[in-house]
C-alpha positions, -999 to +999 in steps of 0.1 A: -075-070+450-096-082+480-087-048+497-102-025+469-130-051+462-137-045+500-137-009+495-155-008+463-183-024+483-183-001+512-185+030+492-214+013+477-232+011+505-223+044+518-231+063+487-252+042+461-258+070+437-218+076+432-207+066+397-180+044+413-155+007+405-133-013+413-111-032+414-099-021+377-064-018+364-047+018+358-057+010+320-090-004+320-099+026+340-082+052+315-085+037+280-122+035+267-106+011+242-089-010+267-120-008+289-145-023+263-122-056+263-112-054+306-144-040+324-176-038+298-199-036+326-180-007+345-195+026+343-165+043+348-136+024+331-124+047+303-132+079+322-121+073+353-110+105+368-104+096+407-077+068+415-079+046+446-046+031+453-045+000+481-013+013+501+011+039+500+040+026+477+011+022+445-003+053+457+033+069+449+042+054+422+007+066+404+010+104+419+041+101+404+039+093+372+011+112+370+031+145+376+062+139+362+048+123+327+014+146+326+034+176+335+004+181+363+005+200+397+003+168+421-012+171+453-005+144+479-006+115+485-036+122+509-036+092+542-069+084+547-087+061+574-066+073+603-073+091+637-058+126+623-046+136+593-014+131+584+007+137+549+038+122+537+062+139+511+092+129+487+126+137+494+122+146+456+094+178+467+096+214+461+088+242+483+053+244+462+046+207+466+050+216+506+025+243+503+001+224+490+005+197+514+000+218+543-030+233+532-047+195+518-036+191+561-048+222+577-083+220+554-086+181+566-079+195+601-108+218+601-134+195+584-129+168+615 
């Protein structure tokens, strides 16, 4: 929780006009009725569309749930805060997953 609180504070300092909040439990960030109970003062609770996880393991869990249950095309995880672009692929990935992550990593490298 401390890591996410610190990240939220840092994001607010760097981009004060950006609508963001944290640390929020997933149900409060995604379900409007739960958001009213758990995070009544939040400007994104109940309709968040970007989720930041505190470490690789929890990020992996979140993206695989969205991919498998939601039927979404999931690209990631995207690792941040390193000196160079780095990507991680699941042992369960397919050819399209490899392609997508390679494109994302190349885009990160070009942007630096």
